[in-house]
N, C-alpha and C positions, 0 to 999 in steps of 0.2 A: 840238115834239112835238104831233101832232094829238090831238083829244079822244078818238077811238076807241081809239088806242093807249095813251093815258094811262089810260083806264078799264080796259083790258085788263091793263095792268101793275099797277094798283091791286088788281084781283082776284087776281093772282098774289102780290102782296105780302101781301095779307090771308091767303091760304092759308098762307104761310110764317110769318106772325105767330102764327096759331092752332096749327099743327102743330109748329113749331120753337121760336119765341121763347117761347111759353107751354107747349105740350104737352111739349116736351123740357126746356127750361131753367128753367121756373118752380120746379122742385124745388130749385134752388140757393139762392134767397133764402128759401124756406120751410123748408128743411132745419134750420137752427139753431133755428127756432121750434118745430118738431116735437121736436127733441132736448131743448130746454129743458123742454118740457111732459111728454114721455113718457120722457125719459132713456134712449134707446137708444144703443148704442155706435157709434163710427166704423166699425167692421167692418160692422155692420148697415146703416149709411148707405151704405157702399161697395157692399154687395150690392144694395140698392135701386136705386142708380145703374146697376150692371152689368146687372141684369135688364132695365132699360129699354133699354140698349144691345144686349142680346141680342135683344130684340124688334126693334130697329132693324136688326140684322144679318139676321134672318129676313125682314123686309120688303124689305131690299135684294136678298137672294137671289131672293125671289119676283118682284120687279120685273125681275130679270135673266133668269129662265128662263121666265116666263109671257108669251105674246104679249098685249100690252095696247093696242096701237095703236088698235084700233077702239073700245075702251071706256074711253079715258083720262078722259073727263069724269065718267062715272058712278062710276068707281073712285076718282077724286080726291075727289068729293063724299062718298062712303062713308067714305073714310079721314079726312076732316075731321070728320065726325060722330062717328066712333069716338074721335078725338083729344079732342073736346069732352067726351064722356061720361066717358072715363077720367080726364080732368082733374078734372071736378066730383065724381066718385065718390070721389076721394082724400080729400075732406072729410067723407064720411058714415060712415066706419068707422075703428076703431082696431086692426083686425086686420092683423097683419103679412102673413098669407097673402093677404088681399084686396089689400093694397098691392102685393105682388109681382105679382099677376094684373093689376091696373090698370096698373102701370108697364110690364109686358111688352107688353100690347096697345097701350098708348100709343106704345111704341117702334116696333111694327109699323106703326101708322098714320102716325107721323111720317116714317118712311122712304118709304112708298108715296106720301104726300102730297108730300114733297120731290122725289122722282124724277119723279112724274107731272107736277107743276106745272112742274118744270124742263124736261122734254121738251116740254110744250105751249108754254111761253113761248119757249124757245130756238128751237124749230122755226119759230114765227111770226116771231120777230125776224130769224132767218136769211132767211126768205122775203121780208122787207121790207128786207134788207140793213142791219139795225139791231142787230147782235150787240153793238156797243159799248154798248148801253143795258141790257145784262144786269145791270150794277152796280146800277141802280135796283131791279130785281127782287130781287136778293140782299140788299138792305137790310132785307128782311122780318124775318129772325131778330133783327137788331140792334134794330129798332123794337119787336119783341115783348119783348126783354130789357129795354129801357128802360121799356116800359109796365109789365111785371111788377115791376120795381124800384121804380116809383113807387106802384103800386097795392097791392102786398103789405103794406107797413107800415100803410097806411090801413085795409085790410080786417082785418088781424090785430089792430089796436088795437080795432076795433069788434066783431069776431066771432071772434077768435083765429085760429089757423092753419087750422082747418077752414073758416072763412068765406072765407079767402084762396083756397083751392082752388075753392070753389063760386063765388065772385065772379068768378074768372078764367074759369070755365066759362061764366058768363052773358055776360061781355064777348066771349068767343069766338063765342057764338051771334049776337051783333049783327054781328060781323065776317063771319060766314058769308054774310050777305046780299050782300056785295060779291063773294064767290067765286061764288055762284049766278048773280048777275046779269051779271057781266062776264067771268069767266074761262071761256071756251068754246073748245073745240077745233074751230074751224071748218076745213073742208077747204081746203087751199091750192090755189088754181086754177092759179097759175103762179109760177115762181120768177124772180127777177131774173137777168139775164145776169151771169155771173161774170167779173169783170175780174181776170185772173191777176196783173196787176202790182200790184193793191191787196190781194192776200191777205196776212193777217198772217204774219209769220215764225214758223213753228212747226216742231218736230221731226217726223221721219217716224213713221209708225205703229209701226215696229220698236222705237222708244224707249219705248213705252207701259209695259212692265214696270217700268222705273225709276221712272216717275211713280206707278204703282200702289203699289210698295213704299214709296216716300217718303210717300205719303198715308196708308198704314197706320201708319207711325211717327208721323205727325202726329196721327192719331186716338188712338194710345196715350199720347202725351205731353200734348197740349193739354187732354184731358178731366180731368186731375188738378186743374188750376186751374179749369176750367169747372164742376167739381162742388163743390170745397171752398173757393173763395176767400172766400165770405161767412162760412163757418164759421171760417176762419182770422182774418178781420177781427173776428169776434165776440169773440175772445180778447184783442183789443188795447183797453186802457182808453180810448184817445183817441176811439173811436167812440161811447162812452157809450150802448150799446144800439141805435145806428143803423147797424149794419153793412150793412143792405140798401142804403145809399147807394153802396157799392162796386159793386153790381149795376147801379145807375143809371149809374154812370161807365162800366162795361163796355158798356152799351147805347148810351150817347151816342157812345162811340168807334166802336162796331161799325156803327151805322146809316149813316154816310156812307162808311165804309171801303171798301165794295164798289165804289162809284162811283170812288173814288180809285184803288184797285188795278186795276180794269178798265181805266181810262184809262192807267195806268202800264204795264199789260201790253201794250196796243196800241202804245204808244210805244216802250218799251224792250225788250219781249219778255216772254212769259208765264213762261218758265223763270227768267230773271234776277229777275223780280218775286217769284216764289214763293220763291226762295232768300233774298231780302232779307226777306220777310215772316216766314219761318220763323226766321231768325237773330234778328230783332227779338222774335219771340214767345218764343224760348228765354231771352233776356235778361229779358223781362218775367216769365216763370215763376219764375226763380231769384232775382229781386230781394228777395222777403221773407226769404230765407234769411240775407242779409247786412244787410238793412235792415228789420227787423220793427217798423215804426212806421206811424202813420196815413198819412204822406206816402209811405212806401215801398209800402204796399198800394195806394194810389191810382195811383201811377205804374205799378205792376204791372198794375192793372186797365185803365189807359189803353192800355198796350202790348198786353195780351191782347185787349181789345175791338177795337183797331185792326187786328188781324191774323187772328184765327181764322175769322171769317166771310169775310174777304177771301181767305184761302187756299182756302176752299171754292169761292168764286166763280171764282177764277183756275183752280183745278184742274178744276172741272166744265166751264167754258168751253173750256179747252184740250183736254179729252177730246172735246168736241163739235166743235171745230175740226179735230182730228186725224182724227176719224171723221165726215166731212161728211154721211153719211146720217142721223146723229142717232139711231141705234138705241137703244132703251131699255136693251138689255142692257149696253152699254158703260158708261153712267152707273150702271146697277144694280150691276155688278160693282165699279166704282170706289167706289161708296158702301159696298158690302159690305166691302171691304178696310179702309176707314175705320172702319166699325162694329165690325169684329173688334178693332181696336186699342182703341177707346173702351170696348168691353165688358170688356176685361181691365184697363184702367188703374185704374178706381175701386176694384176689389177689391184690387189690389196696394197702392194708395195707402192705402186704409182699413186694411188689415192692418199696413202699416208705421207708420201714424200711431198705431194702437192699441198697437203694440209699443214704439215710441220715445216715446210721449206727446207728440209734436209732428209737424208736417208737413215739417220740414226735409229729411229724407232723401227723402221722396216728391217734393218739389219739385226736388231735385237730379237725381234719376233722370229725372223727366219732362222737365226742361230738356235733359239730355244726349240723350235719345231724339229730341226735336224737332231738336236740332242735327245729329245723325247723319242724320235724314231730309232736312234741307236740304242737307247735303253730298252726298247721293246724287244730287242733281239737277244737280250741276256738269257731268256728262257731256252734258247737253242744251244747254248754252250754245253749243257749236260748231255745232249744227244751226241755230240761229237766225241764224247768219251766212251760211247758204246761201241760194240764190235761192228766191223764193217759188214759182216755176213748178216747180222740181224737187220741192219738198216736196209740192206739189199733185198732181203726177203719181204720186209714190210712194204717197200716201194713196189716190188713186183706184184704183191697182192693188190695194192692200190691201183696199179695199171690194169690188172685183169678186171677189177671191179668197175673201172671207168670205161671199159670197152663197150 
């Protein structure tokens, strides 16, 4: 990897650490600290998570319907700034209303930053015939999760949960330097010659609806563990108040997962890899129901971390491969489907947890939903066995028709 491309990817990774790993997911390790101090219910916790994902949905829709090609860099930078401010502001107020406002706009900023950074990075990697390096870029959320899992306990011990939010905002400001300096949407002068024989085996564009529906199920199911796993661990005596360790485990598993899943997708097929990842994730989600112990939660965290960001990397890359022109609206709509599911999930899970006084039913339902989503992808395996040239020609026709 040459220095210029390495720095470019580092800028993209930093954007995802800020907007996704911290902006979206820092809520998970800080949530039990806030609940212990202020004593709000699981239902309120679910609403706070859902309002963030409602913002994520709005941001995804905006990215799909608004032409952003010419202004991707400035919009990305603006989204990163909003993400930083809404993260830090969570620590300066105890008002539920303000929290809802901050988490909503944090969600909007996260979606825009993710989609814009993805389109910039994937377009440039495709121009250099390096799409297999997308796994390095998508390690950003995992690195952010790992970072927040390490930093939150330290900051909360020194400055309580308010200081954790503010401290993460300051760390994000430092990381912004890399985004400003190295993640630039430079015009692509020329594209490499496409070797039809080396194109990855992918389904045709007509199969996209199945992928979109499956990804919506993934958003609905995965987010239950993504929101409440630290709160679940907090109730297990074995952690002795160090439940944030679980989030560190999730981050450690997530950081390299995108590189591994991207390589597996190139070798074995994106669809088959997605199915395997979703089946593994469903098992990880349901483990605490039958094995509610420190070991069970850590294994659950490992399986969850090893799959949820990898599924996003595989799905987004597959959409970009099926739609070679790399239009923002395809990734935007794809992310919107995901956001719709994850907006609904925490509210339902929070309500069920409050009603049953535990998370068992929520986890069973979430695992079942992810399992169904994985099964919906089986129809795509047959297309991966077709010749690459045929797929390429079908997708080219789809692109021409959509112009």
